[in-house]
C-alpha positions in Angstrom: 100.0 39.5 -31.8 102.4 40.6 -28.7 104.4 43.4 -29.8 107.8 43.5 -30.8 110.6 44.8 -28.8 111.1 48.0 -30.8 107.7 49.1 -30.8 107.7 48.6 -27.0 110.3 51.8 -27.2 107.9 54.3 -28.2 105.3 52.9 -25.3 108.0 53.1 -22.6 108.9 56.7 -23.6 105.7 57.7 -23.5 105.3 56.1 -20.0 108.2 57.6 -18.7 107.0 61.3 -20.8 103.6 61.1 -18.9 105.0 59.8 -15.4 108.0 62.2 -15.1 106.6 65.5 -16.4 103.3 65.5 -17.0 102.8 67.1 -13.9 106.6 67.8 -12.8 107.3 66.6 -9.3 110.1 67.2 -7.5 109.7 64.8 -4.7 108.5 62.3 -6.9 111.8 62.8 -8.5 113.2 62.0 -5.4 111.9 59.5 -4.3 112.4 57.9 -7.7 116.1 58.4 -7.5 116.4 57.0 -4.3 114.1 54.3 -5.2 116.4 53.8 -8.3 119.4 53.8 -6.6 118.4 51.3 -3.5 117.1 48.8 -6.1 120.4 49.2 -9.0 118.5 50.5 -11.7 120.4 53.9 -12.4 121.7 54.9 -15.7 125.6 54.8 -14.8 128.2 55.5 -11.9 130.7 58.0 -11.5 133.8 57.7 -9.8 136.0 60.9 -9.9 139.6 60.1 -8.3 142.1 63.0 -7.1 145.4 62.8 -6.9 146.6 60.7 -4.1 150.0 62.2 -3.2 149.1 65.5 -2.8 151.7 67.3 -0.6 151.1 70.5 1.5 154.0 72.7 1.1 155.7 72.3 4.5 157.1 75.5 6.6 160.9 75.9 7.0 162.6 76.1 10.0 159.3 74.0 11.4 160.1 70.3 12.7 155.9 70.1 12.8 153.9 68.8 9.4 150.8 69.1 8.8 150.5 66.0 7.2 152.5 62.6 8.6 155.9 61.5 6.9 155.1 57.9 7.1 152.8 54.7 8.8 153.0 54.1 12.4 154.1 50.8 13.2 151.1 48.6 14.1 150.8 45.8 15.9 150.2 42.1 12.6 147.9 40.5 15.0 145.7 43.8 15.6 145.8 44.4 12.2 144.6 40.6 11.2 141.8 41.5 13.4 141.3 44.6 11.9 141.2 43.1 8.6 138.9 40.5 9.5 136.4 43.1 11.3 136.9 45.1 8.1 135.4 41.8 6.1 133.0 40.7 7.9 131.9 43.8 8.5 131.4 44.4 4.4 130.0 41.0 4.0 126.6 42.0 6.4 126.7 45.6 4.8 126.7 43.0 1.2 123.6 41.5 2.5 121.6 44.0 4.0 121.7 46.2 1.1 121.1 42.8 -0.8 118.0 42.7 1.0 117.1 46.5 0.9 117.5 46.4 -3.6 115.2 43.0 -3.5 112.3 44.9 -1.5 112.9 48.1 -3.2 112.8 46.3 -6.9 109.3 45.6 -5.7 108.8 49.2 -4.5 110.3 50.1 -8.1 108.0 48.3 -10.2 105.4 49.2 -8.1 105.9 52.8 -8.8 106.2 52.3 -12.3 102.6 50.9 -13.1 100.8 52.5 -10.9 103.0 56.0 -11.8 103.2 57.2 -8.2 106.0 56.0 -5.7 105.4 55.6 -2.3 107.9 54.2 -0.6 107.4 53.6 3.2 103.6 51.7 2.2 105.5 49.8 -0.3 108.6 48.8 2.4 105.7 47.4 4.2 103.4 46.1 2.1 106.3 44.4 -0.2 108.3 42.1 2.7 106.9 39.0 1.6 108.0 39.1 -2.0 111.0 40.9 -1.1 111.9 38.3 1.3 111.6 35.8 -1.1 113.8 37.7 -4.6 116.1 38.2 -1.3 117.1 34.9 -1.2 117.1 34.0 -5.2 119.8 36.5 -5.6 121.8 35.6 -2.4 121.7 32.1 -4.1 122.4 33.1 -7.8 125.4 35.0 -6.1 126.4 31.9 -4.5 125.9 30.1 -7.3 127.5 32.5 -9.5 131.1 32.5 -7.5 131.3 28.8 -7.3 130.8 28.5 -10.7 133.6 30.9 -11.3 135.8 29.7 -8.5 135.2 26.3 -10.5 135.8 27.5 -13.6 139.0 28.8 -12.8 140.1 26.9 -10.0 140.2 23.6 -11.8 142.8 24.5 -14.8 144.7 26.4 -12.1 145.3 23.8 -10.0 145.7 21.1 -13.1 148.4 23.4 -14.8 149.8 23.9 -11.2 149.7 20.2 -10.4 151.5 19.9 -14.0 154.4 22.0 -13.4 153.5 24.7 -16.4 154.3 27.3 -14.0 157.3 26.3 -13.3 158.6 26.0 -17.0 155.9 28.2 -18.5 158.2 28.3 -22.0 157.8 25.0 -22.1 154.2 24.8 -22.1 153.4 27.8 -24.4 150.5 25.9 -26.4 148.6 24.1 -24.0 148.9 27.1 -21.4 147.8 29.4 -24.6 145.1 27.1 -25.6 143.9 26.0 -22.1 143.6 30.1 -21.5 141.4 30.4 -24.8 139.2 28.1 -23.8 138.8 29.2 -19.8 137.9 32.5 -21.3 135.1 30.8 -23.8 133.9 29.2 -20.7 134.0 32.3 -18.3 132.5 34.4 -21.0 129.4 32.2 -21.4 128.9 31.6 -17.5 129.1 35.3 -16.9 126.4 35.7 -19.8 124.7 33.0 -18.9 123.9 34.5 -15.0 123.7 38.1 -16.5 120.5 36.8 -18.4 119.5 34.7 -15.9 119.1 38.1 -13.4 118.1 40.8 -16.4 114.5 38.1 -17.0 114.1 37.3 -13.5 114.0 41.0 -13.1 112.5 41.8 -15.6 109.6 38.7 -16.2 109.5 37.3 -12.9 109.5 39.8 -10.5 106.1 41.1 -11.7 104.5 38.1 -11.1 105.8 37.5 -7.6 104.3 41.1 -7.2 101.0 40.3 -8.8 100.4 36.7 -7.9 102.5 36.4 -5.1 104.6 33.1 -6.2 108.2 32.6 -5.8 111.1 32.7 -7.9 111.1 29.5 -8.4 107.6 29.0 -9.7 107.8 31.9 -12.1 110.6 30.8 -13.9 108.4 27.7 -14.5 105.8 30.1 -15.8 108.4 31.7 -18.1 110.4 29.4 -19.5 107.5 28.1 -21.8 106.9 31.9 -22.9 110.5 32.2 -23.7 110.2 28.7 -25.8 107.2 29.9 -27.7 108.6 33.3 -28.5 112.7 32.7 -28.7 113.6 35.5 -31.4 111.1 38.0 -29.5 112.9 37.3 -26.1 116.3 37.2 -27.8 115.4 41.0 -29.3 114.2 42.5 -26.3 117.1 41.4 -24.8 119.8 42.5 -27.3 117.7 46.1 -27.7 118.1 46.5 -23.8 121.5 45.9 -24.2 121.9 48.7 -26.9 119.5 50.9 -25.0 121.4 50.5 -21.5 124.5 51.4 -23.2 123.3 54.0 -24.6 121.8 55.6 -22.0 125.2 55.0 -20.1 126.9 57.3 -22.3 124.4 60.0 -22.3 124.0 59.8 -18.4 127.9 59.1 -17.8 128.4 62.3 -19.8 126.1 64.3 -18.0 127.0 63.2 -14.6 130.9 63.7 -15.2 130.0 67.8 -15.9 127.8 67.7 -12.9 130.6 66.2 -10.8 133.2 68.4 -11.8 130.9 71.5 -11.0 130.6 69.8 -7.6 133.9 68.9 -7.5 135.6 71.9 -8.1 134.2 74.3 -5.4 134.6 71.1 -2.8 138.4 70.8 -3.8 138.6 74.6 -3.7 137.0 74.6 -0.3 139.1 71.1 1.0 142.5 73.2 -0.1 140.9 76.4 2.4 140.0 74.2 5.2 143.6 72.6 5.3 145.7 75.5 4.7 143.3 77.4 7.1 143.8 74.4 9.2 148.1 74.5 8.4 147.9 78.2 9.3 145.9 78.1 12.7 148.2 74.8 13.8 146.5 72.2 13.4 147.7 68.5 12.7 146.3 65.5 12.0 144.5 63.6 15.3 141.3 62.0 15.6 139.1 65.1 15.5 140.5 66.2 12.1 140.5 63.2 10.3 137.1 62.4 11.3 136.0 66.1 10.8 137.3 65.0 7.0 136.1 62.1 6.8 132.3 63.3 7.7 133.4 66.2 5.2 134.1 63.5 2.3 131.5 61.1 3.0 128.4 64.0 2.8 130.0 65.1 -0.6 129.9 61.4 -1.5 126.3 61.4 -0.5 125.5 64.6 -2.2 127.4 63.1 -5.6 125.1 60.3 -5.7 122.2 61.5 -5.1 122.5 63.9 -7.9 123.7 61.0 -10.1 120.3 59.4 -9.3 118.6 62.4 -9.6 119.8 62.9 -13.3 119.7 59.4 -13.7 115.6 58.8 -12.6 114.0 59.4 -16.5 116.2 55.7 -17.4 114.7 54.3 -13.6 111.9 54.6 -14.8 112.0 53.8 -18.7 113.3 50.7 -18.5 111.1 49.4 -16.3 108.5 50.8 -18.3 109.8 48.7 -21.1 110.0 45.4 -19.7 106.3 46.0 -18.4 105.1 47.0 -21.6 107.0 44.0 -23.4 105.4 41.3 -20.7 101.9 43.1 -20.4 101.3 41.7 -23.9 102.5 38.0 -23.0 100.7 38.1 -19.2 97.3 38.7 -18.5 97.6 39.1 -15.1 100.0 42.2 -16.0 98.1 43.3 -19.1 94.8 43.7 -16.3 97.0 45.8 -14.2 98.5 48.2 -16.8 95.3 48.4 -18.6 92.3 48.0 -16.0 89.0 47.4 -17.6 86.4 50.2 -16.9 84.2 49.8 -14.3 80.6 49.6 -13.7 78.8 50.0 -10.9 76.7 46.9 -9.6 74.3 48.8 -7.2 73.5 51.5 -9.4 69.8 52.2 -9.5 67.5 51.4 -12.5 66.6 54.0 -15.1 63.7 55.9 -14.1 61.4 55.3 -16.8 57.9 56.4 -16.5 54.9 53.9 -15.7 53.7 52.1 -18.1 49.7 53.9 -19.5 46.7 51.9 -18.4 45.6 49.4 -20.7 41.9 50.8 -21.9 39.3 49.8 -20.1 36.6 47.0 -22.4 
């Protein structure tokens, strides 16, 4: 009988402990942190906001201020072009990161399965399935965006055509009822998209990695398994949500504490640099703005790396949780996880003594 979702937790914990602490290897942690960050498997994300209206005291009697007093006038055509360039650049960057994430998903699967993380070798070996998974994720993202547009756009367009927005006080009941229905449909659609994404990542990716099938064929094989054990798969998803919430809270608390430890010295050094620059007569120009942006990017990169590093146990645990659960239901994964003992077919025959000669007569 295949193991349940709760029984799999112990196996995943044991696997995580053996891979990360027996022995402890900092370079493996670093590689797993990079792979987990790019594959989107980190336990939580941290964000630290600083006051946006921080003003440096100005010197009395001086007409030159270190911080600008207002925004300069920008030509609308230039502003529109800049916005278009930023939008296109952001879209291209998102697509590139989606492709990198798709390949890194297979590298993470291999790293957890074999307990060894090799980024360069995995990148060159997993281009094929990574491309297939990228196309699947891109198609799913388009479907989700179109679906959300339909779920929100059609009711809003209907309400606008009926004039509900012009006189909302006269249409309180239909607007509330329509809002409730739209929210329920929106919630169901988002949950369905989440389930498709999670089940693809956990149970279709192993098929793509081990047998070279595409995502559609993987789903064609997975669906009968889900139908046979609907309760166990539902328990797996529910247990994973609970574990993800717990892991997110723990990692979030640790990341917040470490983030403060990094942010406080960074703020102190930034203030020292600002006051030092002001005393030296520096102003905001192309050079100082560029230096500030570079310093901010370096600090952000260090913070993301530290968060990913403390998330490594989570990065290993959740793929291991999926692997051990699915291995009991998918034989190629079971054979990869529990390889049979190998016997040499070319071993020499045993050295038996020659038979004694039969007695004459």
